[in-house]
N, C-alpha and C positions, 0 to 999 in steps of 0.2 A: 538296624532297619535292613530289610532285604533289598536286593537289587530291583525287584518288581515294584517297590514303593519310592524309589527315587523320583525326583521331580522330572528329570529328562526322560525317565521310562514311562511316566504317567501322562505326559503331555500328548503324545499321539493318540492315546485313548480319550482324552478330553476333547481334542480337536475333531476326532471321529464322531463322538456323541453330540458336540456343540455345533460343528460346522457341516458335516456330511449328512448325519441323521437330522439334526435340527430340533425344533420344538417337538415335544412328544406328550401332548395332553393324554390323560387316562382314556383308554379305549381307542385311541388314534392308531392307524397302522405304524406310524413312526415309533410309537412305544414298543410295538412288537418287534421291530428291527433293532431297537436299542437293547431290548431283552435278550435277543438272539445273539447279538454281538457280545454283550457282557457274559452270557453263559459260555460261548466259544472261548473268550479270553480266560475265564476262571478254569475252564477245562484244560486249556493249553498250559496253565500254571500248576495243573496237578489236582485240582479240585474236582473229584468225580462225582460226589454226592451233592448235587445242587437241587434244592427243593423249590418249586414254584408254588406260590399260594394264590390261587384265582380269587377274584373279588368282583362285585357287580359295580359298575359306576355309569352315571349318565353321560351323554355325549357332551362333554365340556367344550369341544373345539367350536362347535356352532355358536355357543354362548359368548365365547371370547370374540369372535368376529363380529357376531350380530350386535352385541352391546356397543362396541367400538363405532360401528357404522351408524347405529341409531343415535349416539351422542354427536357424532360429526354432522349428520344431517340436521339434527335439532339446533346445534350452534349456528350453523350456516343460515337456517331459516330464521332464527331469532336475530341474527346480525343483519339480515336484509329487510326484515319487516318490523323490527323494533325502532323506537324513536331515535336511538343512537345511530342505527344503520341508515335511517332516512336522512339524519343530519350530515353524516359523512358523504352521502351521495349528492347532496345538494352543493 
């Protein structure tokens, strides 16, 4: 195993991607930052021929936030308007 693949050498990259760049849904600006970071690291390791394959994707970030919000609002509404919600309030 090369030095670049040791766990102590990989952890700074994992932290950079997971903590600093954070979630990166397809098409989101964070995905671009992660791609640029990975290309830079690979280039520094001597990989000069890095190919990027473009692809089309819907904006998934809005769906992730919107669905969670809709489910939260629906459960709160059901909890206050349902029979169980009225029994707890009494």
